[in-house]
C-alpha positions as CSV (number, residue, x, y, z in Angstrom):
1,N,-9.1,1.8,0.5
2,V,-6.0,0.4,-1.3
3,I,-3.4,-1.4,0.5
4,L,0.0,-1.1,-1.0
5,P,3.4,-2.4,-0.1
6,L,5.6,0.2,1.3
7,R,8.3,-0.3,-1.3
8,N,5.7,0.7,-4.0
9,L,4.7,4.1,-2.5
10,P,7.0,6.0,-5.1
11,E,4.9,4.5,-7.8
12,L,1.8,6.4,-6.6
13,D,3.1,9.4,-8.7
14,E,2.1,7.5,-11.8
15,I,-1.6,7.7,-10.8
16,P,-3.5,10.8,-11.7
17,S,-3.8,13.1,-8.8
18,E,-7.8,13.3,-9.2
19,V,-7.7,9.5,-8.7
20,R,-5.3,9.7,-5.7
21,R,-7.5,12.3,-4.0
22,R,-10.5,9.8,-4.1
23,I,-8.7,6.8,-2.6
24,Q,-7.0,6.2,0.8
25,V,-3.8,4.4,0.4
26,I,-2.7,2.2,3.3
27,P,1.0,1.3,3.1
28,V,2.1,-1.9,4.7
29,D,5.6,-3.4,5.3
30,R,4.5,-6.9,6.3
31,V,1.7,-9.2,5.5
32,E,0.7,-9.4,9.1
33,E,-0.4,-5.7,8.8
34,I,-2.9,-6.7,6.0
35,F,-4.4,-9.4,8.3
36,A,-4.8,-6.8,11.1
37,L,-6.5,-4.4,8.8
38,A,-8.9,-7.1,7.4
39,A,-9.9,-8.6,10.7
40,P,-9.4,-6.1,13.6
41,P,-9.6,-7.6,17.1
42,K,-13.1,-7.8,18.4
43,R,-14.1,-5.2,21.1
44,K,-15.2,-6.5,24.5
45,K,-18.8,-5.6,25.4
46,A,-19.1,-3.2,28.3
């Protein structure tokens, strides 16, 4: 996974398509989104 600032998405065109197919790009707008991805809330046990 690659976390990328939303404003940099147009630059993905510079990456070869064979590489882009092998990665998952996660666009984010705010740093808080990165924290949520890195440490998702814990699930409650049933």
